[in-house]
C-alpha positions as CSV (number, residue, x, y, z in Angstrom):
1,X,-72.8,84.4,78.0
2,X,-75.6,85.8,75.8
3,X,-77.6,82.6,76.2
4,X,-77.2,82.6,80.0
5,X,-78.3,86.2,80.2
6,X,-81.4,85.5,78.1
7,X,-82.2,82.5,80.3
8,X,-82.0,84.6,83.4
9,X,-84.2,87.3,81.9
10,X,-86.8,84.7,81.0
11,X,-86.8,83.2,84.5
12,X,-87.2,86.7,86.0
13,X,-90.1,87.4,83.6
14,X,-91.8,84.2,84.5
15,X,-91.4,84.9,88.2
16,X,-92.9,88.4,87.7
17,X,-95.8,87.0,85.8
18,X,-96.4,84.4,88.4
19,X,-96.5,86.9,91.2
20,X,-98.9,89.2,89.3
21,X,-101.4,86.3,88.8
22,X,-101.1,84.9,92.3
23,X,-104.3,84.9,94.4
24,X,-104.3,87.9,96.8
25,X,-104.1,87.2,100.5
26,X,-107.4,87.2,102.3
27,X,-108.2,90.4,104.2
28,X,-107.0,90.4,107.8
29,X,-110.5,90.7,109.3
30,X,-113.7,89.2,107.8
31,X,-117.3,89.1,108.8
32,X,-119.7,86.3,108.0
33,X,-123.5,86.8,108.5
34,X,-125.2,83.4,109.3
35,X,-128.9,82.7,109.3
36,X,-129.7,81.3,112.7
37,X,-133.5,81.4,112.6
38,X,-136.7,83.4,112.1
39,X,-139.2,84.8,114.6
40,X,-142.7,85.3,113.2
41,X,-144.7,87.7,115.4
42,X,-148.4,88.0,115.1
43,X,-148.5,91.1,117.3
44,X,-145.5,93.5,117.6
45,X,-147.0,95.4,120.6
46,X,-144.2,94.4,122.9
47,X,-141.6,96.2,120.8
48,X,-142.9,99.8,121.4
49,X,-144.1,101.0,124.8
50,X,-146.0,103.8,123.1
51,X,-148.5,101.3,121.7
52,X,-147.8,102.3,118.1
53,X,-147.0,98.7,116.9
54,X,-150.0,97.0,118.5
55,X,-151.7,94.6,116.1
56,X,-149.0,94.6,113.5
57,X,-147.3,91.4,112.4
58,X,-143.8,90.8,111.0
59,X,-141.1,88.2,110.7
60,X,-137.7,89.0,112.3
61,X,-134.5,87.5,111.2
62,X,-132.3,85.9,113.9
63,X,-128.7,86.1,112.8
64,X,-125.3,84.9,114.1
65,X,-122.0,86.5,113.2
66,X,-118.6,85.1,112.8
67,X,-115.6,87.4,112.8
68,X,-112.4,86.0,111.6
69,X,-109.1,87.6,112.7
70,X,-105.5,86.6,112.4
71,X,-105.5,86.1,116.2
72,X,-108.6,84.0,116.3
73,X,-112.3,83.7,115.6
74,X,-115.2,85.4,117.5
75,X,-118.8,84.2,117.3
76,X,-121.2,87.1,118.1
77,X,-124.7,85.9,119.1
78,X,-125.5,82.2,118.7
79,X,-129.1,82.4,117.5
80,X,-132.1,80.1,118.3
81,X,-131.4,76.6,119.7
82,X,-130.5,74.0,117.1
83,X,-133.2,71.7,118.4
84,X,-135.8,73.9,116.8
85,X,-134.5,72.9,113.3
86,X,-135.6,69.3,114.1
87,X,-139.2,70.3,115.0
88,X,-141.5,69.8,112.0
89,X,-143.5,73.0,112.7
90,X,-140.9,74.9,114.5
91,X,-141.5,76.1,118.1
92,X,-144.5,78.0,119.4
93,X,-143.9,78.9,123.1
94,X,-147.0,78.8,125.2
95,X,-148.3,82.3,126.0
96,X,-145.8,84.0,123.7
97,X,-147.0,85.6,120.4
98,X,-144.3,84.2,118.1
99,X,-143.5,81.2,116.0
100,X,-139.8,80.3,115.8
101,X,-138.1,78.3,113.0
102,X,-134.5,77.4,112.2
103,X,-134.1,76.7,108.5
104,X,-130.4,75.8,108.8
105,X,-128.3,74.8,111.8
106,X,-125.4,77.0,113.0
107,X,-123.2,74.0,113.2
108,X,-123.8,73.1,109.5
109,X,-122.9,76.6,108.5
110,X,-119.6,76.5,110.5
111,X,-118.9,73.2,108.7
112,X,-119.0,75.0,105.4
113,X,-116.0,77.0,106.6
114,X,-114.2,73.9,107.9
115,X,-115.0,74.8,111.5
116,X,-116.6,73.3,114.6
117,X,-117.7,75.2,117.7
118,X,-114.6,73.8,119.4
119,X,-112.4,75.8,116.9
120,X,-113.9,79.2,117.9
121,X,-111.6,81.1,120.3
122,X,-114.1,83.7,121.6
123,X,-117.8,83.8,122.1
124,X,-119.8,86.9,123.1
125,X,-123.5,87.8,123.1
126,X,-125.1,91.2,122.7
127,X,-127.3,90.1,125.6
128,X,-128.8,87.2,127.4
129,X,-132.2,86.6,125.5
130,X,-132.6,83.1,124.1
131,X,-132.6,84.2,120.4
132,X,-129.1,85.4,121.0
133,X,-127.8,82.7,123.4
134,X,-129.7,79.7,122.1
135,X,-126.5,77.8,121.3
136,X,-124.3,79.2,123.9
137,X,-123.3,75.8,125.4
138,X,-121.8,74.8,122.1
139,X,-119.0,77.3,122.8
140,X,-118.2,76.3,126.3
141,X,-114.5,75.6,125.3
142,X,-114.2,79.2,124.0
143,X,-113.3,82.3,126.0
144,X,-116.5,84.0,126.9
145,X,-116.4,87.8,126.8
146,X,-119.3,89.3,128.8
147,X,-120.5,92.4,130.6
148,X,-120.2,91.8,134.3
149,X,-123.8,93.1,135.0
150,X,-125.2,90.8,132.2
151,X,-123.4,87.8,133.5
152,X,-124.7,88.4,137.0
153,X,-128.3,88.6,135.7
154,X,-127.8,85.4,133.6
155,X,-126.9,83.4,136.7
156,X,-129.3,84.9,139.2
157,X,-131.9,82.9,141.0
158,X,-134.7,83.9,138.7
159,X,-132.9,82.7,135.6
160,X,-131.6,79.5,137.1
161,X,-135.2,78.6,137.8
162,X,-136.0,78.9,134.0
163,X,-134.4,75.8,132.5
164,X,-135.9,76.5,129.1
165,X,-133.6,79.5,128.6
166,X,-130.9,78.8,131.3
167,X,-130.0,75.5,129.8
168,X,-129.0,77.1,126.6
169,X,-125.9,78.8,128.2
170,X,-125.6,77.3,131.7
171,X,-122.3,75.5,130.9
172,X,-120.6,78.9,130.3
173,X,-120.7,79.5,134.1
174,X,-117.3,77.6,134.4
175,X,-115.9,78.7,131.0
176,X,-112.8,80.8,130.7
177,X,-114.3,84.3,131.0
178,X,-113.2,87.9,130.3
179,X,-115.5,90.3,132.2
180,X,-116.2,93.8,130.9
181,X,-116.5,96.1,133.9
182,X,-117.3,99.8,134.2
183,X,-118.1,101.8,131.1
184,X,-115.0,101.0,129.0
185,X,-115.0,99.3,125.6
186,X,-113.4,95.8,125.3
187,X,-110.8,95.4,122.6
188,X,-111.2,91.8,121.6
189,X,-107.9,91.3,119.7
190,X,-105.9,94.2,121.1
191,X,-105.6,96.1,117.8
192,X,-108.8,98.1,117.8
193,X,-110.3,96.2,114.9
194,X,-113.0,94.4,116.9
195,X,-114.5,96.2,119.9
196,X,-117.4,95.5,122.2
197,X,-119.2,98.7,123.3
198,X,-121.5,98.8,126.3
199,X,-125.1,99.9,125.5
200,X,-127.3,99.0,128.4
201,X,-131.0,99.4,128.7
202,X,-132.5,96.5,126.8
203,X,-130.9,94.4,129.5
204,X,-128.5,95.4,132.3
205,X,-125.4,94.7,130.2
206,X,-126.5,94.9,126.6
207,X,-123.6,95.5,124.2
208,X,-123.0,96.2,120.5
209,X,-120.0,95.0,118.4
210,X,-117.8,97.3,116.2
211,X,-115.9,95.6,113.5
212,X,-113.4,97.6,111.4
213,X,-113.0,95.9,108.1
214,X,-110.0,96.6,105.8
215,X,-112.2,97.3,102.7
216,X,-115.7,98.0,104.0
217,X,-114.8,100.2,107.0
218,X,-116.6,100.2,110.3
219,X,-119.7,98.0,110.8
220,X,-121.8,98.1,113.9
221,X,-123.8,95.0,114.9
222,X,-126.3,96.5,117.3
223,X,-128.0,93.5,119.0
224,X,-131.4,94.5,120.2
225,X,-130.8,98.2,120.2
226,X,-133.5,98.4,117.5
227,X,-135.7,95.4,116.7
228,X,-137.7,96.8,113.8
229,X,-136.9,98.9,110.8
230,X,-138.8,101.9,112.2
231,X,-137.4,101.5,115.8
232,X,-134.3,103.5,115.0
233,X,-135.9,106.5,113.4
234,X,-138.8,106.7,115.9
235,X,-136.7,105.7,118.9
236,X,-139.1,103.0,119.9
237,X,-138.4,101.4,123.3
238,X,-139.7,97.8,123.9
239,X,-142.1,97.3,126.8
240,X,-139.8,94.6,128.3
241,X,-136.5,96.6,128.4
242,X,-134.7,96.9,131.7
243,X,-134.5,100.7,131.6
244,X,-136.2,103.2,129.3
245,X,-133.7,105.9,130.3
246,X,-130.7,103.8,129.7
247,X,-132.1,102.6,126.4
248,X,-132.5,106.1,125.1
249,X,-129.0,107.1,126.3
250,X,-127.5,104.1,124.6
251,X,-129.3,104.9,121.4
252,X,-127.7,108.3,121.5
253,X,-124.3,106.8,122.2
254,X,-124.5,104.4,119.4
255,X,-125.8,107.0,116.9
256,X,-122.9,109.4,117.8
257,X,-120.4,106.6,117.4
258,X,-121.8,105.6,114.1
259,X,-121.7,109.2,112.8
260,X,-118.2,109.8,114.0
261,X,-116.9,106.6,112.4
262,X,-119.1,106.6,109.2
263,X,-120.3,103.2,110.3
264,X,-122.6,100.8,108.5
265,X,-125.3,100.2,111.2
266,X,-126.8,96.7,111.2
267,X,-130.2,96.4,113.0
268,X,-129.7,92.7,113.7
269,X,-133.4,91.6,113.5
270,X,-134.2,93.6,110.4
271,X,-134.3,91.5,107.2
272,X,-133.2,94.2,104.8
273,X,-130.1,94.9,106.9
274,X,-129.3,91.1,107.0
275,X,-129.8,90.9,103.2
276,X,-127.5,93.8,102.6
277,X,-124.6,91.7,103.8
278,X,-122.9,89.1,101.6
279,X,-124.8,85.9,101.4
280,X,-123.1,83.1,103.5
281,X,-120.6,81.6,102.9
282,X,-119.3,84.8,101.3
283,X,-117.8,87.3,103.7
284,X,-117.7,91.1,104.2
285,X,-114.2,92.4,104.3
């Protein structure tokens, strides 16, 4: 009897030790920041309608984000087209003051996580511009979450006539789609952890993404709310925005949300903000 009791005690002790050294379960929600290109501008004048950035040059990062959730994966913004990665000197669009390069393909980065575009349940873009929708058609099997006004603009006659950009996302026209209508937020997974917030002005249906991480708290991925490091503090409005009035109102809305939720605000094209996130394939959680 004594030996049997000692054996049971030893088994219990081993079980306890095993449970204490077991790898912890991964956090419920994780955010991956992926490098989806660079945009080298020789003149930043277009990014401030007050003329204050004229003649200045800078390189902007072009990120993509993967949000992993127990109910599925969301890709937020899909970066510059993969084809640019195969161009020896990148891409220099005629009449546009920028040089675009793609050091590593989005698909190769997904492969590092054991994923393909077909594995991604949801796709959403902050807005329609080609540095955010450049690989949109890769996710035609995903459910597309999009502001109704933005979708209408993406498929209007003007943009159908511009195959260079339109062909990056045109196959989404027949994809399974969840439209965001009115002014309400969209709760991606139904638990409040990942929400799309409307912030029009840059384009008719520009949006930002809120991700509430279990350890790091609330993160705001702000699309093109602010292109440059100084844009946020100085409230710079790009010359090509759809509405100056809406842009400023959306800036106020996002700032108020960030303050109320103690959020980490990511200006998506700002290198220092991108570098502050874990280096892929590490995740923020």
